N, C-alpha and C positions, 0 to 999 in steps of 0.2 A: 143547604143551598145546592141547587142542581148544577151539575157540571156542564160547561159549554162544550159543544162538539162541532168540529169543523173538518171538512174533507178538502184536501188540497190535491188537485188533479192536473196531470200533464207530464211532459218529459220528452224523451227521445234523444235529446242532446244536453250537454252540460249547460248550454245557454238557457234552457228551460229549468233544469233540475236545481242548479245552485241558487237562483232567485227564489224558487219554491221553498227550499230548505231555510233560506234567510228569513222569509216571511214567517215560516213556522216557528223559528227560533225567537223572532220578535214577539209573536203572539204569546209564546210560553213565558217570555220575560215579563210581559205585562200582566198576565193572569195565570196563577198557579192551578186554577180549576178548569183548565182547557185540556180537552182530549183531541188529538189530531190524528187523522187517518189519511194516508196518501193512497191515491189510485193512479197506477201507471200502465204502461203497455208491456205485456209479457215479452221477455227476451231483450228488453231495452235496458240501457245503463242505469235507469232509475231504480230497477229492481235490486241493484247492488249498492248504489250510492246512498239511497234513502235509509235502509237499515243500518248502514255504516254511520249515519248521522244520528241514529237512535230513535227512528220512527218506524211504525208498522206500515207496510204497503201491500196492497192487493193488486194483482195484474189483470188487465183485460186482454182478450185475444185480438184486439184491433191492430190493423196495419194501414199505412197510407197507400194511396194509389201510386204505382210506379209511373214515371213520366214516359218511359219507353214501354212498348208492348211486353208484357210478362205474364206467365201463367199465374203468378201470384195475384194479379189483378182479378182473375176469375173468382178468387176466394174472398174478395173484398166485401161483398154484400152479406155473405153468410157470417163473416167475422163481425161486421158491423151489427147485424141482428143479434148475435150472441153477446156482443159487448153491451148493447142497449139493455138486454134482458138482465145481464149480470150487474150492470150499473144500478138498475132499478132495485134489484135484490139487496145490494150493498147499502143503498140509501134507506130502504125500509128497515134493515137490521140495525144500522148504525144510528139512524135518526139525527142527522146533522142539523145544527141551527143555521149554518151557512156553508156554501161551497165556493172554492176559489179555483179558477182555471188559469194556468200559466202558459197555455199553448201546447201544441203537440197533440198526437193522435188521441190519447186517452181522455183529454179534457172534453172532447166533443160528446161522446156518449154520456159521460157523467153529468156534465152541466145541462145537456139537453133533457135528461131524465129529471134532474133536480128542478129545472124550470117548470116542467110539466106538473111537478108535484108541489109547486108553490114555495119552494125553498129559496131564500135570497142568494144571489150569486154575484161574485166580483171577478172580473177578468184582469189579468196583468199582461199587457202587450209590450214585449221588450224592444221590438224593431221599429224603424221609421216607416216600414211598409208592413201593414197588418197581415198576419197569416190567415189562411182561409178558414181555419177552425174558429178563430176569434171573431172574424167578420160574421160568420153564421150565427154565433152565439150572442152577438152584441145587442140585438133587438130586445132580448129578454133579460139581459144582465141589469143589475141595479147600478153598479159602478164599473168604470173601465179606467184602470190606472195605466198611464203611458209615460214614455221617456223622451218623446220628441214633440216639437211643435207641429201644428198642421194636421193632426190626426182626425180632424172633423171630416175629412174626405172618406174616412172608413167607418167612423162611429158617430152615433148621435151626440152632438156637442154638449147637451145638458148632463150627460153621464160621465164625461171625461174629467179625469183628475191628473194633473201633471205632477207625478211623484218621482220620476226617474226609475232606474233599475236597481234593485237591491244588489249590493256587492259584499264581499267578505270583510268582516270587521278588522282583520289584520292588516288591511291596506290603508288605514287612517293614520295620519301623522308620520309619514315615512322620512321626513326631513332629518329626524334625529337618528335614523338608522344608517345613514350613508357610510360613516366610518366602519361600523360593524359589517356592512355589506361588502365594502372593499376588502376587509380582512377575510371574510367568509370565502370570497371568490379569489383571494390572493391577487388583488388588482393593484396597479400603480396609481396612487391618488393624483399624480401629476398628469395622467393621461385621460382623455375622454373615453367613455365607455358606450358602446353600441350594444343594445339588447335586441336579439332577433327571436321572435316566437311565432309559431304557426299552430298553436293549440296543442293539446296533449297527444293527438294523433299525428300532428305534423302537417305541413303544407308543401306539396311537391314543388310548386312554382317558386316559392320563397327559397326553399332549400337549394334548388337548381340555380337560382339567381346568385346565391351566395357562393356556392362551390365552383361554378363556372367562372366567377370573377375573383376567386380567392387570392390570386396573385396581387390584386390591388391593395390588399391589406398588409402586404409584406413591407417591413421597414416604415410603416406609418405610425404616427404617435397616437394611435387609438388602440383600444382593446375590445374584443368582441365576446359576449356571452350569447350562446346560440342553442336554443332548444329546437331540435330537429324533428322530434316525435318518434315514437317507437317503431313505426312502419319503415322509416327511412334511416334509422340509426346505423345499421351495419354498413350500408352503401356509402353514407356520408363519412363515416369513420375511416373507411378504407381510402376514400379520395382525399380526405384531410391529411391523413398520414403521409400520403405521397407528396402533398404540397409542402409539408414540413414548415408550417408557420406557427410560431410560438405564441403569438398574441391573440389566438382564437381558441376559446374554450367551448367545446360542443358536448351536449348531453342529450339523451333521449327525452328526459323530463326534468324540469326544475322543481324540486320539492319546496324551495323557499322563494316563491314568486315575490313576496314582500321585499326580500333582500335584493332580488334581481331588479325590481323596479327602483328601489332606493339607490342602487349603484348606477343606473342608466342615465346618460345624458340625452340619448335618442333611442326610440323604440321603433322597430319594424314589425308590423303585425297584420294579420287578417282584420276584417272589420265586422266581426260578430258583435251583437248588441251588448253582451256581457263584457267582452274585452274593451269595447269603447267606453262603457260606464266605468270600468277600472282605470283606464287611461285618464279619464276626466278627473277621477277622484285623486289619483296619484300625481296629477298635474305634469304629465310628461309630454314633451315634444315627440311627435310620431309621424311616421310614414305608413299609410294604410294601403294594403294591397288586397282589395276585395276578392273573395272567392267567387268565381263564375258558376260554381256548381251548387247554387242554392236557389230555392224557389223565388220567383219574381225578381231575381237579381237584387235581393234586399240588402246585401252587404254594400253594394255600390251606393244605394240610397242612404244607408247608415253613414258611410264615409262622407258623402256629399253634404250631409247635414252638418258635419264638422268643417269641411272645406269652406262652405258658405259663411261660416262664422270665423274664418281665418284661424281655426283651431287645429288644423291638421293638413298634411300634404297627402295627396292620393296619387298612386301610380297603378294603372290598370294591370291586371294579370297578364295580358298579352304583351305589354311593354316592359314587364318586370325584368326579364333576363338581360335586356339591353340597357335599361336605365337605372334600376334600383340601387346597385352598389355605388355607382358614380354620384347619384343624387344624395345618398346617405353620407358619403365622404365630404361632399361640398357643404351639406347642411350641418354636420356635426362640428365643423370648424368655423361655423358662422354663429358666434355667440349671441349677437343681437337678434338674429332670426329665431334661434332656439328660444330665447327669452320671450319673444313675441308670441310664438306658438304656445309656450307654457302659460302665459298670461291669459290667452283667449280660451284655452281648453279648461283652465281652472274655473272659469265663469260658468261652465256647463255642468259642473259636479253637483250631484244630489246625494250627499252622504247619509241622509236620514230616510232614504226611500223605504226600507223595510219597516221602519217604525210607523211611517205615515200610512203605508198600506195596511198594516196591522190595526191601526186606529180606525181606519175606514171600515174594516171588516167588523170590528166590535161595535162601531156606531150603527152599522147596517143591522146587526142582530138586535140591538137595543130598540131600534125603530120598529 
């Protein structure tokens, strides 16, 4: 029996890479005779994360256009041409039965080349506002898997499948981990716990909002777990030491996000698509502070998709320093409002997204 071959392409951020790896893992779980090759962008984080997950990856020299004038933009077209040529060569040598694009620079040249060569393709769009690469590829794609309602404004409606975003398997059924989580973080089970996260690299506005209002946490009957990100750790550590507040635990990175979520009564976070999918799955009340430094302001659109379903509170980046901590302290002590948010966000969870996407890829090959 001939082996099935699939190329998964895209990356640039964790929001693209981790769903891609989840899809690959789901495919491998369904069929042992599958060979998966990843194609990413040279120098981007997928070149490290994908091999760590056990998959082979080839890099393309592609880069995105900078929004401000940059000398790097002058190299865009030569890099694009080289990437298209390399993508075509990869496809000819690997001979995939299907290709999967998860967004990001590398998926453009790879899927464009595959489409021209008549190879079936599936796109996975994580955000509520479609990225430019996926919008360009949508006309030729066989299927488009999305995580939000109303994506017909970007893609042909007959190709859209509402699957949700793939998330890590370790985030399912966290209710049973709450006691373990409290012990792991040395928390008082009689106090409410606030979890503050800004992604692995950190979020400057969220960090500044917390540290500038740190006195508000003094002598309060709540405790804080705070992931500040590696870029801001030294600065925040020094400021927190001066404040001398015992009920705030800060670290550059949380290795056990499953336990951090399990311990939390309220989460403060950016509004990346992957993070929102996790918050839905773990059924946590949250305050979202969308990053303003993303294309098409898509994090605000992601957050508003939840706000409109009464599933989250949103505070703008501009208002965060003034309002975030006060809002969090009011909300965490309002159990009925917390329960209301938990109830509504749980309705948006899609725990089987990776499996559903994998099924669609295999169905596409069969046809």
